[in-house]
N, CA, C and O atoms as CSV, one atom per row, in Angstrom:
chain,resi,resn,atom,element,x,y,z
A,1,MET,N,N,-6.980,-8.798,-6.396
A,1,MET,CA,C,-5.925,-9.555,-5.779
A,1,MET,C,C,-5.257,-8.661,-4.742
A,1,MET,O,O,-5.017,-7.477,-4.981
A,2,GLU,N,N,-4.962,-9.248,-3.594
A,2,GLU,CA,C,-4.231,-8.542,-2.557
A,2,GLU,C,C,-2.820,-9.116,-2.482
A,2,GLU,O,O,-2.634,-10.329,-2.376
A,3,TYR,N,N,-1.844,-8.240,-2.539
A,3,TYR,CA,C,-0.445,-8.633,-2.542
A,3,TYR,C,C,0.216,-8.066,-1.286
A,3,TYR,O,O,0.252,-6.852,-1.088
A,4,TYR,N,N,0.734,-8.952,-0.448
A,4,TYR,CA,C,1.386,-8.565,0.801
A,4,TYR,C,C,2.895,-8.643,0.619
A,4,TYR,O,O,3.435,-9.691,0.266
A,5,SER,N,N,3.573,-7.519,0.863
A,5,SER,CA,C,5.018,-7.464,0.674
A,5,SER,C,C,5.609,-6.434,1.635
A,5,SER,O,O,4.906,-5.864,2.469
A,6,ALA,N,N,6.897,-6.214,1.500
A,6,ALA,CA,C,7.593,-5.195,2.290
A,6,ALA,C,C,8.808,-4.742,1.495
A,6,ALA,O,O,9.375,-5.516,0.723
A,7,ASP,N,N,9.205,-3.501,1.682
A,7,ASP,CA,C,10.369,-2.999,0.952
A,7,ASP,C,C,11.647,-3.736,1.333
A,7,ASP,O,O,12.549,-3.867,0.506
A,8,TRP,N,N,11.742,-4.222,2.578
A,8,TRP,CA,C,12.944,-4.933,3.024
A,8,TRP,C,C,12.982,-6.384,2.531
A,8,TRP,O,O,14.008,-7.049,2.673
A,9,CYS,N,N,11.897,-6.878,1.962
A,9,CYS,CA,C,11.771,-8.280,1.526
A,9,CYS,C,C,12.352,-8.453,0.120
A,9,CYS,O,O,11.733,-8.053,-0.866
A,10,GLU,N,N,13.542,-9.048,0.035
A,10,GLU,CA,C,14.180,-9.223,-1.273
A,10,GLU,C,C,13.392,-10.128,-2.220
A,10,GLU,O,O,13.288,-9.791,-3.400
A,11,PRO,N,N,12.824,-11.270,-1.771
A,11,PRO,CA,C,12.029,-12.088,-2.693
A,11,PRO,C,C,10.798,-11.349,-3.235
A,11,PRO,O,O,10.296,-11.682,-4.308
A,12,CYS,N,N,10.320,-10.356,-2.500
A,12,CYS,CA,C,9.153,-9.589,-2.956
A,12,CYS,C,C,9.457,-8.809,-4.232
A,12,CYS,O,O,8.548,-8.521,-5.010
A,13,ARG,N,N,10.718,-8.467,-4.452
A,13,ARG,CA,C,11.080,-7.689,-5.648
A,13,ARG,C,C,10.767,-8.459,-6.926
A,13,ARG,O,O,10.275,-7.878,-7.893
A,14,ASP,N,N,11.050,-9.773,-6.941
A,14,ASP,CA,C,10.746,-10.589,-8.122
A,14,ASP,C,C,9.244,-10.671,-8.363
A,14,ASP,O,O,8.780,-10.582,-9.500
A,15,VAL,N,N,8.492,-10.840,-7.282
A,15,VAL,CA,C,7.034,-10.939,-7.404
A,15,VAL,C,C,6.459,-9.599,-7.859
A,15,VAL,O,O,5.561,-9.566,-8.699
A,16,SER,N,N,6.965,-8.506,-7.316
A,16,SER,CA,C,6.499,-7.178,-7.726
A,16,SER,C,C,6.738,-6.948,-9.210
A,16,SER,O,O,5.887,-6.393,-9.905
A,17,ALA,N,N,7.902,-7.378,-9.696
A,17,ALA,CA,C,8.192,-7.241,-11.126
A,17,ALA,C,C,7.218,-8.065,-11.955
A,17,ALA,O,O,6.764,-7.614,-13.007
A,18,GLN,N,N,6.895,-9.262,-11.495
A,18,GLN,CA,C,5.943,-10.109,-12.210
A,18,GLN,C,C,4.564,-9.442,-12.246
A,18,GLN,O,O,3.896,-9.464,-13.279
A,19,LEU,N,N,4.143,-8.861,-11.144
A,19,LEU,CA,C,2.833,-8.209,-11.092
A,19,LEU,C,C,2.784,-6.979,-11.994
A,19,LEU,O,O,1.742,-6.676,-12.575
A,20,THR,N,N,3.902,-6.274,-12.112
A,20,THR,CA,C,3.963,-5.118,-13.000
A,20,THR,C,C,3.759,-5.544,-14.449
A,20,THR,O,O,3.169,-4.806,-15.238
A,21,ASN,N,N,4.240,-6.723,-14.797
A,21,ASN,CA,C,4.122,-7.226,-16.165
A,21,ASN,C,C,2.889,-8.093,-16.380
A,21,ASN,O,O,2.765,-8.745,-17.416
A,22,LEU,N,N,1.985,-8.107,-15.421
A,22,LEU,CA,C,0.789,-8.941,-15.504
A,22,LEU,C,C,-0.007,-8.599,-16.754
A,22,LEU,O,O,-0.323,-7.436,-17.006
A,23,SER,N,N,-0.327,-9.631,-17.537
A,23,SER,CA,C,-1.020,-9.404,-18.807
A,23,SER,C,C,-2.527,-9.536,-18.691
A,23,SER,O,O,-3.227,-9.402,-19.694
A,24,ASN,N,N,-3.046,-9.793,-17.507
A,24,ASN,CA,C,-4.479,-9.991,-17.334
A,24,ASN,C,C,-5.148,-8.645,-17.058
A,24,ASN,O,O,-4.971,-8.076,-15.981
A,25,GLU,N,N,-5.914,-8.135,-18.023
A,25,GLU,CA,C,-6.555,-6.829,-17.904
A,25,GLU,C,C,-7.622,-6.772,-16.819
A,25,GLU,O,O,-7.963,-5.684,-16.355
A,26,THR,N,N,-8.155,-7.908,-16.409
A,26,THR,CA,C,-9.234,-7.897,-15.424
A,26,THR,C,C,-8.721,-7.968,-13.992
A,26,THR,O,O,-9.523,-7.953,-13.059
A,27,ALA,N,N,-7.433,-8.042,-13.797
A,27,ALA,CA,C,-6.875,-8.149,-12.447
A,27,ALA,C,C,-6.607,-6.765,-11.870
A,27,ALA,O,O,-6.003,-5.912,-12.520
A,28,VAL,N,N,-7.060,-6.558,-10.657
A,28,VAL,CA,C,-6.746,-5.351,-9.900
A,28,VAL,C,C,-5.846,-5.796,-8.760
A,28,VAL,O,O,-6.218,-6.671,-7.977
A,29,VAL,N,N,-4.666,-5.199,-8.663
A,29,VAL,CA,C,-3.701,-5.582,-7.632
A,29,VAL,C,C,-3.643,-4.486,-6.577
A,29,VAL,O,O,-3.342,-3.332,-6.882
A,30,LEU,N,N,-3.934,-4.856,-5.341
A,30,LEU,CA,C,-3.813,-3.951,-4.206
A,30,LEU,C,C,-2.652,-4.453,-3.362
A,30,LEU,O,O,-2.689,-5.570,-2.846
A,31,GLN,N,N,-1.632,-3.631,-3.224
A,31,GLN,CA,C,-0.448,-4.039,-2.471
A,31,GLN,C,C,-0.555,-3.541,-1.034
A,31,GLN,O,O,-0.910,-2.389,-0.785
A,32,HIS,N,N,-0.241,-4.432,-0.091
A,32,HIS,CA,C,-0.264,-4.109,1.337
A,32,HIS,C,C,1.147,-4.182,1.902
A,32,HIS,O,O,1.909,-5.089,1.568
A,33,HIS,N,N,1.490,-3.232,2.753
A,33,HIS,CA,C,2.719,-3.290,3.540
A,33,HIS,C,C,2.304,-3.404,4.998
A,33,HIS,O,O,2.056,-2.399,5.664
A,34,GLY,N,N,2.229,-4.633,5.486
A,34,GLY,CA,C,1.776,-4.883,6.846
A,34,GLY,C,C,2.890,-5.105,7.844
A,34,GLY,O,O,2.630,-5.513,8.976
A,35,SER,N,N,4.136,-4.843,7.449
A,35,SER,CA,C,5.268,-5.045,8.350
A,35,SER,C,C,5.619,-3.739,9.055
A,35,SER,O,O,5.888,-2.737,8.392
A,36,PRO,N,N,5.622,-3.732,10.393
A,36,PRO,CA,C,6.001,-2.518,11.126
A,36,PRO,C,C,7.433,-2.060,10.825
A,36,PRO,O,O,7.777,-0.908,11.088
A,37,ALA,N,N,8.268,-2.947,10.279
A,37,ALA,CA,C,9.640,-2.581,9.936
A,37,ALA,C,C,9.707,-1.767,8.644
A,37,ALA,O,O,10.775,-1.278,8.276
A,38,ASP,N,N,8.585,-1.620,7.960
A,38,ASP,CA,C,8.528,-0.902,6.690
A,38,ASP,C,C,8.117,0.546,6.924
A,38,ASP,O,O,7.230,0.811,7.736
A,39,SER,N,N,8.747,1.482,6.227
A,39,SER,CA,C,8.394,2.894,6.409
A,39,SER,C,C,7.004,3.212,5.855
A,39,SER,O,O,6.422,4.235,6.215
A,40,THR,N,N,6.470,2.364,4.995
A,40,THR,CA,C,5.124,2.561,4.441
A,40,THR,C,C,4.115,1.635,5.118
A,40,THR,O,O,3.101,1.273,4.521
A,41,PHE,N,N,4.395,1.257,6.358
A,41,PHE,CA,C,3.535,0.373,7.154
A,41,PHE,C,C,2.128,0.949,7.284
A,41,PHE,O,O,1.951,2.152,7.476
A,42,LEU,N,N,1.125,0.066,7.175
A,42,LEU,CA,C,-0.270,0.446,7.396
A,42,LEU,C,C,-0.880,-0.578,8.343
A,42,LEU,O,O,-0.937,-1.765,8.021
A,43,SER,N,N,-1.338,-0.129,9.510
A,43,SER,CA,C,-1.851,-1.064,10.518
A,43,SER,C,C,-3.073,-1.834,10.021
A,43,SER,O,O,-3.239,-3.000,10.382
A,44,ALA,N,N,-3.933,-1.219,9.205
A,44,ALA,CA,C,-5.102,-1.937,8.667
A,44,ALA,C,C,-4.657,-3.103,7.782
A,44,ALA,O,O,-5.318,-4.141,7.747
A,45,SER,N,N,-3.550,-2.939,7.074
A,45,SER,CA,C,-3.011,-4.031,6.253
A,45,SER,C,C,-2.500,-5.161,7.135
A,45,SER,O,O,-2.695,-6.335,6.822
A,46,LYS,N,N,-1.845,-4.805,8.240
A,46,LYS,CA,C,-1.344,-5.835,9.156
A,46,LYS,C,C,-2.497,-6.624,9.763
A,46,LYS,O,O,-2.416,-7.848,9.866
A,47,LEU,N,N,-3.566,-5.948,10.166
A,47,LEU,CA,C,-4.728,-6.646,10.717
A,47,LEU,C,C,-5.328,-7.601,9.693
A,47,LEU,O,O,-5.707,-8.721,10.036
A,48,ARG,N,N,-5.413,-7.171,8.456
A,48,ARG,CA,C,-5.962,-8.038,7.406
A,48,ARG,C,C,-5.050,-9.248,7.194
A,48,ARG,O,O,-5.529,-10.374,7.058
A,49,TYR,N,N,-3.745,-9.014,7.167
A,49,TYR,CA,C,-2.744,-10.065,6.995
A,49,TYR,C,C,-2.832,-11.083,8.134
A,49,TYR,O,O,-2.837,-12.291,7.896
A,50,ASP,N,N,-2.901,-10.586,9.372
A,50,ASP,CA,C,-2.906,-11.457,10.555
A,50,ASP,C,C,-4.264,-12.093,10.826
A,50,ASP,O,O,-4.359,-13.309,10.994
A,51,ASP,N,N,-5.308,-11.283,10.870
A,51,ASP,CA,C,-6.617,-11.764,11.326
A,51,ASP,C,C,-7.481,-12.374,10.228
A,51,ASP,O,O,-8.101,-13.416,10.437
A,52,THR,N,N,-7.528,-11.741,9.071
A,52,THR,CA,C,-8.403,-12.235,8.008
A,52,THR,C,C,-7.819,-13.461,7.324
A,52,THR,O,O,-8.507,-14.466,7.147
A,53,TYR,N,N,-6.545,-13.377,6.940
A,53,TYR,CA,C,-5.938,-14.465,6.167
A,53,TYR,C,C,-4.983,-15.337,6.972
A,53,TYR,O,O,-4.620,-16.422,6.517
A,54,ARG,N,N,-4.568,-14.896,8.150
A,54,ARG,CA,C,-3.636,-15.639,9.006
A,54,ARG,C,C,-2.360,-16.039,8.251
A,54,ARG,O,O,-1.896,-17.177,8.328
A,55,LEU,N,N,-1.827,-15.079,7.535
A,55,LEU,CA,C,-0.621,-15.321,6.751
A,55,LEU,C,C,0.608,-15.304,7.653
A,55,LEU,O,O,0.609,-14.689,8.719
A,56,LEU,N,N,1.655,-15.994,7.201
A,56,LEU,CA,C,2.880,-16.081,7.992
A,56,LEU,C,C,4.113,-15.573,7.258
A,56,LEU,O,O,5.086,-15.171,7.895
A,57,PHE,N,N,4.087,-15.584,5.923
A,57,PHE,CA,C,5.297,-15.301,5.156
A,57,PHE,C,C,5.045,-14.247,4.088
A,57,PHE,O,O,3.920,-14.062,3.625
A,58,LEU,N,N,6.111,-13.567,3.711
A,58,LEU,CA,C,6.110,-12.642,2.583
A,58,LEU,C,C,7.021,-13.208,1.514
A,58,LEU,O,O,8.002,-13.873,1.844
A,59,PRO,N,N,6.738,-12.974,0.274
A,59,PRO,CA,C,5.534,-12.358,-0.269
A,59,PRO,C,C,4.346,-13.318,-0.204
A,59,PRO,O,O,4.515,-14.536,-0.157
A,60,ALA,N,N,3.153,-12.749,-0.203
A,60,ALA,CA,C,1.925,-13.550,-0.215
A,60,ALA,C,C,0.880,-12.832,-1.063
A,60,ALA,O,O,0.799,-11.603,-1.065
A,61,MET,N,N,0.086,-13.615,-1.781
A,61,MET,CA,C,-0.993,-13.064,-2.598
A,61,MET,C,C,-2.275,-13.813,-2.299
A,61,MET,O,O,-2.270,-15.032,-2.126
A,62,VAL,N,N,-3.365,-13.084,-2.241
A,62,VAL,CA,C,-4.684,-13.672,-2.067
A,62,VAL,C,C,-5.514,-13.241,-3.274
A,62,VAL,O,O,-5.734,-12.050,-3.495
A,63,VAL,N,N,-5.969,-14.220,-4.047
A,63,VAL,CA,C,-6.753,-13.951,-5.253
A,63,VAL,C,C,-8.215,-14.251,-4.955
A,63,VAL,O,O,-8.556,-15.357,-4.538
A,64,ASP,N,N,-9.072,-13.266,-5.170
A,64,ASP,CA,C,-10.519,-13.396,-4.949
A,64,ASP,C,C,-10.867,-13.861,-3.540
A,64,ASP,O,O,-11.883,-14.527,-3.341
A,65,GLY,N,N,-10.042,-13.521,-2.575
A,65,GLY,CA,C,-10.332,-13.848,-1.186
A,65,GLY,C,C,-10.188,-15.306,-0.814
A,65,GLY,O,O,-10.448,-15.674,0.331
A,66,SER,N,N,-9.773,-16.163,-1.768
A,66,SER,CA,C,-9.719,-17.590,-1.441
A,66,SER,C,C,-8.462,-18.311,-1.914
A,66,SER,O,O,-8.042,-19.272,-1.269
A,67,HIS,N,N,-7.857,-17.894,-2.994
A,67,HIS,CA,C,-6.659,-18.572,-3.509
A,67,HIS,C,C,-5.428,-17.920,-2.889
A,67,HIS,O,O,-5.165,-16.740,-3.121
A,68,LEU,N,N,-4.670,-18.689,-2.097
A,68,LEU,CA,C,-3.491,-18.170,-1.419
A,68,LEU,C,C,-2.227,-18.652,-2.120
A,68,LEU,O,O,-2.046,-19.848,-2.345
A,69,LEU,N,N,-1.360,-17.708,-2.460
A,69,LEU,CA,C,-0.059,-18.015,-3.050
A,69,LEU,C,C,0.994,-17.361,-2.166
A,69,LEU,O,O,0.955,-16.149,-1.953
A,70,THR,N,N,1.937,-18.150,-1.647
A,70,THR,CA,C,2.994,-17.591,-0.810
A,70,THR,C,C,4.350,-17.930,-1.391
A,70,THR,O,O,4.539,-18.993,-1.983
A,71,GLY,N,N,5.291,-17.019,-1.218
A,71,GLY,CA,C,6.647,-17.234,-1.700
A,71,GLY,C,C,6.778,-16.980,-3.188
A,71,GLY,O,O,5.785,-16.911,-3.913
A,72,THR,N,N,8.021,-16.843,-3.633
A,72,THR,CA,C,8.263,-16.521,-5.039
A,72,THR,C,C,7.935,-17.679,-5.964
A,72,THR,O,O,7.526,-17.442,-7.101
A,73,ARG,N,N,8.097,-18.916,-5.529
A,73,ARG,CA,C,7.824,-20.058,-6.405
A,73,ARG,C,C,6.331,-20.185,-6.685
A,73,ARG,O,O,5.940,-20.424,-7.828
A,74,GLN,N,N,5.492,-20.031,-5.670
A,74,GLN,CA,C,4.052,-20.110,-5.905
A,74,GLN,C,C,3.560,-18.918,-6.717
A,74,GLN,O,O,2.579,-19.030,-7.452
A,75,ALA,N,N,4.228,-17.792,-6.589
A,75,ALA,CA,C,3.819,-16.615,-7.357
A,75,ALA,C,C,3.933,-16.865,-8.854
A,75,ALA,O,O,3.237,-16.235,-9.651
A,76,MET,N,N,4.810,-17.785,-9.232
A,76,MET,CA,C,4.950,-18.108,-10.650
A,76,MET,C,C,3.686,-18.777,-11.202
A,76,MET,O,O,3.488,-18.816,-12.416
A,77,ASP,N,N,2.834,-19.301,-10.322
A,77,ASP,CA,C,1.570,-19.923,-10.735
A,77,ASP,C,C,0.440,-18.908,-10.869
A,77,ASP,O,O,-0.700,-19.285,-11.139
A,78,LEU,N,N,0.740,-17.641,-10.687
A,78,LEU,CA,C,-0.295,-16.615,-10.662
A,78,LEU,C,C,-1.131,-16.572,-11.937
A,78,LEU,O,O,-2.358,-16.509,-11.860
A,79,GLU,N,N,-0.505,-16.604,-13.092
A,79,GLU,CA,C,-1.250,-16.544,-14.361
A,79,GLU,C,C,-2.257,-17.686,-14.448
A,79,GLU,O,O,-3.383,-17.485,-14.902
A,80,THR,N,N,-1.860,-18.884,-14.017
A,80,THR,CA,C,-2.764,-20.040,-14.050
A,80,THR,C,C,-3.928,-19.839,-13.091
A,80,THR,O,O,-5.075,-20.118,-13.441
A,81,VAL,N,N,-3.642,-19.355,-11.883
A,81,VAL,CA,C,-4.706,-19.121,-10.899
A,81,VAL,C,C,-5.683,-18.075,-11.419
A,81,VAL,O,O,-6.895,-18.250,-11.300
A,82,LEU,N,N,-5.174,-16.991,-11.993
A,82,LEU,CA,C,-6.052,-15.947,-12.528
A,82,LEU,C,C,-6.905,-16.465,-13.678
A,82,LEU,O,O,-8.081,-16.119,-13.785
A,83,ALA,N,N,-6.322,-17.287,-14.532
A,83,ALA,CA,C,-7.069,-17.829,-15.671
A,83,ALA,C,C,-8.195,-18.749,-15.221
A,83,ALA,O,O,-9.221,-18.847,-15.895
A,84,ASN,N,N,-8.014,-19.423,-14.089
A,84,ASN,CA,C,-9.009,-20.387,-13.606
A,84,ASN,C,C,-9.898,-19.837,-12.495
A,84,ASN,O,O,-10.655,-20.594,-11.888
A,85,SER,N,N,-9.825,-18.549,-12.218
A,85,SER,CA,C,-10.627,-18.000,-11.130
A,85,SER,C,C,-11.731,-17.113,-11.687
A,85,SER,O,O,-11.560,-16.435,-12.701
A,86,THR,N,N,-12.852,-17.134,-11.009
A,86,THR,CA,C,-13.987,-16.291,-11.368
A,86,THR,C,C,-14.345,-15.454,-10.152
A,86,THR,O,O,-14.735,-16.000,-9.120
A,87,PRO,N,N,-14.218,-14.131,-10.259
A,87,PRO,CA,C,-14.534,-13.297,-9.101
A,87,PRO,C,C,-15.994,-13.442,-8.688
A,87,PRO,O,O,-16.881,-13.517,-9.538
A,88,ALA,N,N,-16.236,-13.480,-7.395
A,88,ALA,CA,C,-17.597,-13.540,-6.862
A,88,ALA,C,C,-17.843,-12.254,-6.083
A,88,ALA,O,O,-17.273,-12.049,-5.011
A,89,TRP,N,N,-18.677,-11.409,-6.616
A,89,TRP,CA,C,-18.970,-10.126,-5.992
A,89,TRP,C,C,-20.372,-10.192,-5.416
A,89,TRP,O,O,-21.334,-9.879,-6.118
A,90,SER,N,N,-20.514,-10.578,-4.193
A,90,SER,CA,C,-21.812,-10.747,-3.546
A,90,SER,C,C,-22.552,-9.416,-3.453
A,90,SER,O,O,-22.056,-8.459,-2.858
A,91,GLY,N,N,-23.746,-9.366,-4.049
A,91,GLY,CA,C,-24.575,-8.175,-3.982
A,91,GLY,C,C,-24.193,-7.084,-4.950
A,91,GLY,O,O,-24.845,-6.040,-4.988
A,92,LEU,N,N,-23.154,-7.295,-5.734
A,92,LEU,CA,C,-22.727,-6.292,-6.700
A,92,LEU,C,C,-23.035,-6.766,-8.107
A,92,LEU,O,O,-22.918,-7.952,-8.417
A,93,SER,N,N,-23.426,-5.837,-8.946
A,93,SER,CA,C,-23.669,-6.166,-10.352
A,93,SER,C,C,-23.021,-5.089,-11.215
A,93,SER,O,O,-22.597,-4.048,-10.714
A,94,SER,N,N,-22.952,-5.346,-12.488
A,94,SER,CA,C,-22.365,-4.392,-13.435
A,94,SER,C,C,-20.975,-3.944,-13.002
A,94,SER,O,O,-20.659,-2.755,-13.044
A,95,LEU,N,N,-20.160,-4.883,-12.592
A,95,LEU,CA,C,-18.810,-4.582,-12.134
A,95,LEU,C,C,-17.905,-4.346,-13.336
A,95,LEU,O,O,-17.841,-5.178,-14.242
A,96,VAL,N,N,-17.205,-3.213,-13.345
A,96,VAL,CA,C,-16.328,-2.857,-14.454
A,96,VAL,C,C,-15.004,-2.362,-13.886
A,96,VAL,O,O,-14.985,-1.584,-12.932
A,97,VAL,N,N,-13.899,-2.812,-14.472
A,97,VAL,CA,C,-12.581,-2.306,-14.131
A,97,VAL,C,C,-12.091,-1.515,-15.332
A,97,VAL,O,O,-11.994,-2.048,-16.438
A,98,SER,N,N,-11.783,-0.239,-15.112
A,98,SER,CA,C,-11.321,0.614,-16.199
A,98,SER,C,C,-10.284,1.594,-15.669
A,98,SER,O,O,-10.551,2.337,-14.725
A,99,ASN,N,N,-9.105,1.596,-16.274
A,99,ASN,CA,C,-8.036,2.520,-15.869
A,99,ASN,C,C,-7.758,2.478,-14.364
A,99,ASN,O,O,-7.667,3.517,-13.711
A,100,GLN,N,N,-7.626,1.272,-13.827
A,100,GLN,CA,C,-7.350,1.071,-12.400
A,100,GLN,C,C,-8.464,1.604,-11.498
A,100,GLN,O,O,-8.229,1.885,-10.323
A,101,THR,N,N,-9.674,1.744,-12.042
A,101,THR,CA,C,-10.832,2.188,-11.269
A,101,THR,C,C,-11.896,1.110,-11.300
A,101,THR,O,O,-12.189,0.551,-12.357
A,102,LEU,N,N,-12.472,0.816,-10.155
A,102,LEU,CA,C,-13.504,-0.200,-10.020
A,102,LEU,C,C,-14.856,0.497,-9.903
A,102,LEU,O,O,-15.059,1.316,-9.007
A,103,LEU,N,N,-15.782,0.173,-10.810
A,103,LEU,CA,C,-17.121,0.759,-10.818
A,103,LEU,C,C,-18.141,-0.350,-10.668
A,103,LEU,O,O,-17.959,-1.432,-11.226
A,104,TRP,N,N,-19.227,-0.102,-9.913
A,104,TRP,CA,C,-20.224,-1.139,-9.706
A,104,TRP,C,C,-21.592,-0.548,-9.403
A,104,TRP,O,O,-21.721,0.643,-9.120
A,105,ASN,N,N,-22.612,-1.399,-9.465
A,105,ASN,CA,C,-23.961,-1.118,-8.976
A,105,ASN,C,C,-24.246,-2.140,-7.892
A,105,ASN,O,O,-23.870,-3.305,-8.020
A,106,ALA,N,N,-24.909,-1.711,-6.825
A,106,ALA,CA,C,-25.232,-2.618,-5.722
A,106,ALA,C,C,-26.713,-2.966,-5.745
A,106,ALA,O,O,-27.563,-2.094,-5.926
A,107,SER,N,N,-27.016,-4.249,-5.561
A,107,SER,CA,C,-28.404,-4.699,-5.531
A,107,SER,C,C,-28.888,-4.958,-4.105
A,107,SER,O,O,-30.065,-5.253,-3.900
A,108,LEU,N,N,-28.008,-4.855,-3.130
A,108,LEU,CA,C,-28.356,-5.083,-1.725
A,108,LEU,C,C,-27.926,-3.886,-0.885
A,108,LEU,O,O,-26.967,-3.191,-1.222
A,109,ASP,N,N,-28.646,-3.652,0.215
A,109,ASP,CA,C,-28.193,-2.634,1.159
A,109,ASP,C,C,-26.997,-3.193,1.915
A,109,ASP,O,O,-26.908,-4.399,2.145
A,110,GLY,N,N,-26.101,-2.336,2.291
A,110,GLY,CA,C,-24.943,-2.797,3.035
A,110,GLY,C,C,-23.887,-1.717,3.123
A,110,GLY,O,O,-24.116,-0.563,2.759
A,111,THR,N,N,-22.742,-2.110,3.608
A,111,THR,CA,C,-21.622,-1.197,3.770
A,111,THR,C,C,-20.535,-1.562,2.777
A,111,THR,O,O,-20.187,-2.732,2.617
A,112,VAL,N,N,-20.014,-0.564,2.123
A,112,VAL,CA,C,-18.890,-0.774,1.215
A,112,VAL,C,C,-17.640,-0.280,1.924
A,112,VAL,O,O,-17.587,0.853,2.400
A,113,ARG,N,N,-16.651,-1.135,1.987
A,113,ARG,CA,C,-15.344,-0.751,2.513
A,113,ARG,C,C,-14.372,-0.821,1.357
A,113,ARG,O,O,-14.330,-1.803,0.616
A,114,ALA,N,N,-13.605,0.216,1.217
A,114,ALA,CA,C,-12.664,0.275,0.100
A,114,ALA,C,C,-11.303,0.724,0.616
A,114,ALA,O,O,-11.191,1.440,1.611
A,115,TRP,N,N,-10.297,0.286,-0.084
A,115,TRP,CA,C,-8.940,0.700,0.234
A,115,TRP,C,C,-8.587,1.888,-0.648
A,115,TRP,O,O,-8.874,1.891,-1.845
A,116,TYR,N,N,-7.964,2.894,-0.051
A,116,TYR,CA,C,-7.402,3.989,-0.830
A,116,TYR,C,C,-5.968,3.586,-1.144
A,116,TYR,O,O,-5.181,3.308,-0.239
A,117,ALA,N,N,-5.638,3.555,-2.418
A,117,ALA,CA,C,-4.292,3.161,-2.842
A,117,ALA,C,C,-3.730,4.235,-3.761
A,117,ALA,O,O,-4.466,4.927,-4.464
A,118,GLU,N,N,-2.413,4.355,-3.737
A,118,GLU,CA,C,-1.767,5.326,-4.614
A,118,GLU,C,C,-0.355,4.856,-4.944
A,118,GLU,O,O,0.226,4.057,-4.210
A,119,PRO,N,N,0.198,5.356,-6.054
A,119,PRO,CA,C,1.594,5.036,-6.364
A,119,PRO,C,C,2.493,5.581,-5.249
A,119,PRO,O,O,2.335,6.718,-4.805
A,120,THR,N,N,3.435,4.747,-4.810
A,120,THR,CA,C,4.296,5.106,-3.683
A,120,THR,C,C,5.724,4.679,-3.988
A,120,THR,O,O,5.942,3.542,-4.407
A,121,PRO,N,N,6.711,5.563,-3.787
A,121,PRO,CA,C,8.100,5.188,-4.052
A,121,PRO,C,C,8.564,4.045,-3.146
A,121,PRO,O,O,8.242,4.006,-1.958
A,122,HIS,N,N,9.320,3.122,-3.726
A,122,HIS,CA,C,9.971,2.044,-2.983
A,122,HIS,C,C,11.083,2.684,-2.163
A,122,HIS,O,O,11.759,3.587,-2.656
A,123,THR,N,N,11.290,2.243,-0.936
A,123,THR,CA,C,12.292,2.878,-0.077
A,123,THR,C,C,13.698,2.299,-0.229
A,123,THR,O,O,14.655,2.883,0.279
A,124,LYS,N,N,13.840,1.165,-0.916
A,124,LYS,CA,C,15.153,0.521,-1.016
A,124,LYS,C,C,15.761,0.584,-2.418
A,124,LYS,O,O,16.983,0.627,-2.560
A,125,ILE,N,N,14.923,0.588,-3.448
A,125,ILE,CA,C,15.417,0.594,-4.822
A,125,ILE,C,C,14.701,1.689,-5.605
A,125,ILE,O,O,13.704,2.237,-5.136
A,126,ASN,N,N,15.201,2.008,-6.786
A,126,ASN,CA,C,14.590,3.026,-7.629
A,126,ASN,C,C,13.392,2.427,-8.361
A,126,ASN,O,O,13.497,2.020,-9.518
A,127,ALA,N,N,12.262,2.378,-7.676
A,127,ALA,CA,C,11.037,1.808,-8.247
A,127,ALA,C,C,9.844,2.432,-7.531
A,127,ALA,O,O,9.991,3.089,-6.500
A,128,THR,N,N,8.664,2.213,-8.097
A,128,THR,CA,C,7.427,2.724,-7.507
A,128,THR,C,C,6.431,1.593,-7.370
A,128,THR,O,O,6.246,0.803,-8.295
A,129,HIS,N,N,5.788,1.515,-6.212
A,129,HIS,CA,C,4.678,0.573,-6.032
A,129,HIS,C,C,3.469,1.210,-6.717
A,129,HIS,O,O,3.074,2.312,-6.339
A,130,PRO,N,N,2.866,0.548,-7.719
A,130,PRO,CA,C,1.785,1.199,-8.472
A,130,PRO,C,C,0.507,1.445,-7.678
A,130,PRO,O,O,-0.179,2.436,-7.928
A,131,SER,N,N,0.167,0.579,-6.735
A,131,SER,CA,C,-1.088,0.769,-5.988
A,131,SER,C,C,-0.939,0.235,-4.563
A,131,SER,O,O,-1.433,-0.843,-4.232
A,132,LEU,N,N,-0.255,1.007,-3.737
A,132,LEU,CA,C,-0.008,0.623,-2.346
A,132,LEU,C,C,-1.149,1.128,-1.468
A,132,LEU,O,O,-1.514,2.302,-1.533
A,133,ALA,N,N,-1.712,0.241,-0.649
A,133,ALA,CA,C,-2.790,0.623,0.267
A,133,ALA,C,C,-2.270,1.669,1.244
A,133,ALA,O,O,-1.242,1.472,1.893
A,134,ARG,N,N,-2.994,2.790,1.343
A,134,ARG,CA,C,-2.592,3.880,2.236
A,134,ARG,C,C,-3.588,4.085,3.371
A,134,ARG,O,O,-3.229,4.595,4.432
A,135,SER,N,N,-4.859,3.682,3.146
A,135,SER,CA,C,-5.873,3.772,4.195
A,135,SER,C,C,-7.098,2.974,3.771
A,135,SER,O,O,-7.238,2.594,2.609
A,136,MET,N,N,-7.995,2.722,4.747
A,136,MET,CA,C,-9.255,2.048,4.437
A,136,MET,C,C,-10.376,3.068,4.580
A,136,MET,O,O,-10.412,3.847,5.533
A,137,ILE,N,N,-11.287,3.048,3.617
A,137,ILE,CA,C,-12.424,3.963,3.601
A,137,ILE,C,C,-13.679,3.135,3.813
A,137,ILE,O,O,-13.873,2.125,3.137
A,138,SER,N,N,-14.534,3.547,4.742
A,138,SER,CA,C,-15.805,2.829,4.911
A,138,SER,C,C,-16.914,3.786,5.280
A,138,SER,O,O,-18.056,3.366,5.464
């Protein structure tokens, strides 16, 4: 799941708290700060937000590349969306999520692009973003 937020976004705080308490062990949450007004801004996140998903509002979540949830009210439907979604990993097999690490075997030749994420302090409140995108690796 990709979660788009910003430290200046007050509604994002409620969604971030919900994601921290997420009870679904199979969910991997990658948080993006695509707002240039944010001190943890990442231009690759902004390009993904604008060009790939054409999002307009924060907070926003994209589950499995297809389910879009925007705003705090839709975020409350997250557990239902996760329960009814099946990840589709094209060309990947033996996919395992363990301790916030994604492991896989590839059955096709191709390029793997991955986001480097790390815990990052929130700039407005005493909190930490558990997995904020810091760069893209390819």
